[in-house]
Backbone as CSV, one residue per row, in Angstrom:
resi,resn,N_x,N_y,N_z,CA_x,CA_y,CA_z,C_x,C_y,C_z
1,UNK,102.065,91.056,112.890,101.086,91.520,111.905,99.696,91.110,112.392
2,UNK,98.801,92.084,112.483,97.458,91.816,112.971,96.537,91.247,111.895
3,UNK,95.344,90.904,112.307,94.356,90.316,111.400,94.040,91.261,110.234
4,UNK,93.903,92.540,110.527,93.602,93.520,109.482,94.697,93.526,108.416
5,UNK,95.944,93.601,108.844,97.071,93.631,107.916,97.171,92.343,107.115
6,UNK,96.892,91.216,107.770,96.919,89.926,107.070,95.853,89.873,105.983
7,UNK,94.650,90.384,106.290,93.581,90.390,105.292,93.901,91.322,104.129
8,UNK,94.498,92.477,104.427,94.890,93.401,103.354,95.928,92.739,102.451
9,UNK,96.946,92.139,103.055,97.996,91.473,102.280,97.407,90.351,101.436
10,UNK,96.500,89.606,102.008,95.849,88.506,101.274,94.997,89.048,100.134
11,UNK,94.231,90.084,100.396,93.363,90.686,99.377,94.185,91.156,98.189
12,UNK,95.303,91.805,98.449,96.112,92.379,97.383,96.757,91.346,96.472
13,UNK,96.797,90.089,96.909,97.318,89.026,96.034,96.237,88.500,95.094
14,UNK,95.023,89.000,95.256,93.841,88.578,94.480,93.725,87.047,94.475
15,UNK,93.541,86.480,95.665,93.466,85.018,95.762,92.159,84.472,95.182
16,UNK,92.196,83.235,94.760,91.011,82.590,94.186,90.040,82.093,95.252
17,UNK,90.442,82.168,96.525,89.588,81.632,97.593,89.245,82.686,98.646
18,UNK,89.250,83.975,98.268,88.894,85.045,99.205,87.376,85.040,99.371
19,UNK,86.922,84.894,100.605,85.490,84.709,100.839,84.770,86.026,101.108
20,UNK,83.470,85.979,100.939,82.615,87.128,101.251,82.756,87.492,102.722
21,UNK,82.848,86.495,103.578,83.000,86.742,105.019,84.304,87.469,105.331
22,UNK,85.384,87.098,104.648,86.660,87.794,104.839,86.541,89.247,104.382
23,UNK,85.870,89.460,103.256,85.668,90.816,102.742,84.853,91.646,103.729
24,UNK,83.809,91.054,104.277,82.966,91.762,105.241,83.771,92.132,106.490
25,UNK,84.608,91.233,106.958,85.456,91.495,108.113,86.438,92.622,107.806
26,UNK,87.090,92.550,106.648,88.054,93.567,106.266,87.399,94.933,106.131
27,UNK,86.271,94.986,105.452,85.574,96.261,105.290,85.129,96.820,106.643
28,UNK,84.784,95.944,107.562,84.411,96.366,108.917,85.556,97.073,109.633
29,UNK,86.788,96.628,109.377,87.948,97.293,109.971,88.060,98.747,109.499
30,UNK,87.539,99.035,108.316,87.609,100.388,107.757,86.335,101.188,107.992
31,UNK,85.442,100.675,108.816,84.239,101.413,109.174,83.052,101.172,108.258
32,UNK,83.153,100.206,107.359,82.018,99.872,106.493,81.104,98.901,107.223
33,UNK,79.822,99.069,107.051,78.869,98.119,107.614,77.941,97.644,106.500
34,UNK,77.473,96.434,106.667,76.642,95.775,105.656,75.213,96.278,105.739
35,UNK,74.663,96.577,104.590,73.291,97.054,104.497,72.624,96.327,103.332
36,UNK,71.752,95.377,103.633,71.038,94.679,102.569,70.112,95.672,101.882
37,UNK,69.958,95.520,100.593,69.215,96.503,99.820,67.701,96.347,99.908
38,UNK,67.217,95.404,100.670,65.780,95.225,100.810,65.334,93.838,100.386
39,UNK,64.036,93.590,100.505,63.499,92.254,100.207,63.743,91.831,98.767
40,UNK,63.659,92.770,97.847,63.769,92.421,96.428,65.185,92.547,95.891
41,UNK,66.154,92.712,96.778,67.527,92.934,96.330,68.221,91.655,95.883
42,UNK,67.673,90.509,96.235,68.333,89.256,95.894,69.654,89.142,96.634
43,UNK,70.730,88.940,95.880,72.033,88.770,96.511,72.828,90.071,96.573
44,UNK,72.223,91.191,96.200,72.931,92.478,96.237,73.067,92.973,97.671
45,UNK,74.281,93.375,98.000,74.592,93.865,99.338,75.395,95.158,99.188
46,UNK,75.100,96.127,100.025,75.837,97.381,100.015,76.605,97.498,101.325
47,UNK,77.873,97.878,101.215,78.672,98.199,102.388,78.796,99.715,102.416
48,UNK,78.381,100.313,103.522,78.318,101.766,103.654,79.341,102.236,104.674
49,UNK,80.009,103.339,104.344,80.917,103.980,105.281,80.419,105.400,105.480
50,UNK,79.835,105.675,106.633,79.243,106.977,106.907,80.297,108.075,106.986
51,UNK,81.470,107.752,107.509,82.526,108.755,107.656,83.011,109.248,106.292
52,UNK,83.246,108.313,105.369,83.746,108.683,104.038,82.612,108.949,103.051
53,UNK,81.385,108.668,103.483,80.200,108.826,102.634,80.347,108.046,101.328
54,UNK,80.790,106.795,101.466,80.983,105.936,100.303,80.197,104.642,100.473
55,UNK,79.927,104.021,99.335,79.218,102.740,99.296,79.960,101.803,98.359
56,UNK,79.973,100.539,98.726,80.521,99.498,97.863,79.409,98.486,97.643
57,UNK,78.998,98.321,96.396,77.940,97.373,96.049,78.575,96.067,95.594
58,UNK,78.163,94.977,96.226,78.647,93.650,95.851,77.464,92.714,95.717
59,UNK,77.648,91.691,94.904,76.690,90.598,94.866,77.255,89.495,95.744
60,UNK,76.470,89.056,96.697,76.917,87.977,97.578,77.009,86.709,96.733
61,UNK,78.176,86.092,96.711,78.345,84.906,95.866,77.537,83.720,96.382
62,UNK,77.066,82.932,95.449,76.332,81.722,95.796,76.490,80.731,94.664
63,UNK,76.461,79.475,94.844,76.226,78.791,96.109,77.450,78.803,97.016
64,UNK,78.637,79.071,96.450,79.835,79.139,97.290,79.968,80.545,97.860
65,UNK,80.819,80.689,98.841,81.009,81.959,99.543,82.242,82.705,99.021
66,UNK,82.799,82.269,97.880,84.054,82.807,97.364,83.783,83.930,96.365
67,UNK,84.496,85.052,96.556,84.347,86.191,95.653,85.041,85.912,94.322
68,UNK,84.535,86.534,93.290,85.164,86.445,91.972,86.269,87.495,91.884
69,UNK,87.142,87.309,90.922,88.296,88.201,90.766,87.863,89.659,90.595
70,UNK,86.834,89.905,89.782,86.403,91.282,89.544,85.902,91.940,90.839
71,UNK,85.315,91.160,91.736,84.830,91.702,93.006,85.988,92.092,93.915
72,UNK,87.019,91.271,93.925,88.202,91.563,94.728,88.865,92.836,94.209
73,UNK,88.991,92.937,92.890,89.591,94.131,92.291,88.748,95.369,92.581
74,UNK,87.440,95.204,92.603,86.535,96.312,92.914,86.759,96.793,94.347
75,UNK,86.890,95.888,95.291,87.138,96.249,96.687,88.472,96.976,96.802
76,UNK,89.510,96.441,96.157,90.827,97.077,96.178,90.733,98.496,95.612
77,UNK,90.032,98.652,94.494,89.877,99.957,93.856,89.255,100.966,94.819
78,UNK,88.150,100.596,95.432,87.467,101.517,96.344,88.301,101.859,97.572
79,UNK,88.984,100.865,98.139,89.799,101.125,99.317,91.001,102.012,98.983
80,UNK,91.568,101.832,97.800,92.672,102.702,97.382,92.169,104.105,97.058
81,UNK,90.993,104.184,96.453,90.403,105.475,96.113,90.187,106.308,97.367
82,UNK,89.781,105.661,98.451,89.565,106.355,99.720,90.840,106.448,100.563
83,UNK,91.957,106.003,99.970,93.269,106.023,100.627,93.272,105.273,101.953
84,UNK,92.571,104.151,101.967,92.514,103.305,103.156,93.592,102.217,103.100
85,UNK,94.017,101.883,101.884,95.138,100.948,101.719,96.128,101.532,100.738
């Protein structure tokens, strides 16, 4: 099982310690790239997939790097919607 499959399996369990960095890596496997929304965006980050013409908006967690449950569910929703998982 490769890194991509391990991250998908981990994501689907909705773990309490899934990090923003893991999410960024996983989304990168599906062709999403990080695009900060600009100077005034604060912690808002957009992941864009040019091929699917989709965007996933997330707030970068702080002070810890761990995503909240609703963010993990949001990522799962979008990836399933695009039939990527």
